[in-house]
C-alpha positions in Angstrom: 16.2 -65.0 -11.2 18.2 -62.0 -10.4 16.6 -58.8 -8.9 16.6 -55.8 -11.3 15.9 -52.5 -9.5 13.5 -50.1 -11.1 15.2 -46.9 -12.2 13.3 -43.7 -11.4 13.9 -40.1 -11.8 17.3 -38.7 -11.2 17.9 -37.4 -7.7 18.4 -33.6 -7.9 21.9 -32.7 -6.8 22.9 -29.1 -6.5 26.2 -27.6 -5.6 27.0 -25.5 -2.6 27.4 -22.5 -4.9 23.9 -22.8 -6.2 22.5 -23.1 -2.7 24.4 -20.0 -1.6 23.2 -18.0 -4.6 19.6 -19.1 -3.9 19.9 -18.0 -0.3 21.4 -14.7 -1.2 18.6 -14.0 -3.8 15.9 -15.1 -1.3 17.4 -12.9 1.4 17.6 -9.9 -0.9 14.1 -10.4 -2.1 12.7 -10.7 1.4 14.5 -7.5 2.5 13.2 -5.6 -0.6 9.6 -6.8 -0.1 9.8 -5.9 3.6 11.0 -2.4 2.7 8.2 -1.9 0.2 5.5 -3.1 2.6 6.8 -0.9 5.4 6.9 2.1 3.1 3.3 1.5 1.9 2.1 1.1 5.4 3.8 4.3 6.5 2.2 6.1 3.5 -1.2 4.7 4.5 -0.9 5.7 8.1 0.3 9.2 7.1 -2.6 9.6 4.7 -5.1 8.4 7.4 -3.7 10.9 9.9 -3.8 13.7 7.3 -7.4 12.8 6.4 -8.4 13.0 10.1 -6.6 16.3 10.7 -7.2 17.9 7.3 -3.5 18.6 6.8 -1.3 16.5 4.5 2.1 18.0 5.2 3.3 14.9 6.9 2.3 12.8 3.9 4.1 15.1 1.5 7.2 15.0 3.7 7.1 11.2 4.0 6.6 10.9 0.2 9.5 13.1 -0.6 11.7 11.0 1.6 10.7 7.5 0.5 9.7 8.0 -3.1 13.2 7.5 -4.6 14.2 4.3 -2.7 10.7 2.9 -3.2 10.9 3.7 -6.9 14.3 2.1 -7.2 13.2 -1.1 -5.5 9.9 -1.3 -7.5 11.7 -0.5 -10.7 14.2 -3.3 -10.1 11.6 -6.0 -9.4 8.9 -4.9 -11.9 10.9 -4.2 -15.0 9.2 -4.2 -18.3 9.3 -7.3 -20.5 11.8 -6.7 -23.2 14.8 -7.9 -25.1 17.2 -7.0 -22.3 17.2 -10.1 -20.1 20.5 -9.7 -18.3 19.8 -9.1 -14.7 
């Protein structure tokens, strides 16, 4: 009797272009998340210092500097669910 191998699931094969695209997206997301976390931590530290000293000018200045970049990053990653699906 001849041996008949069992056929399982297909082995996932991806191209180098897909791997490069995944790496680029992963790197971009990691950098964006790091920037958001750093900005939030800076705001928390400035708020804590302002609460201790009773003056929040440092917090207002920090917010005026980081609000636009933070809003752009958050707006890009947390878009609303809608019909426009082209990223």
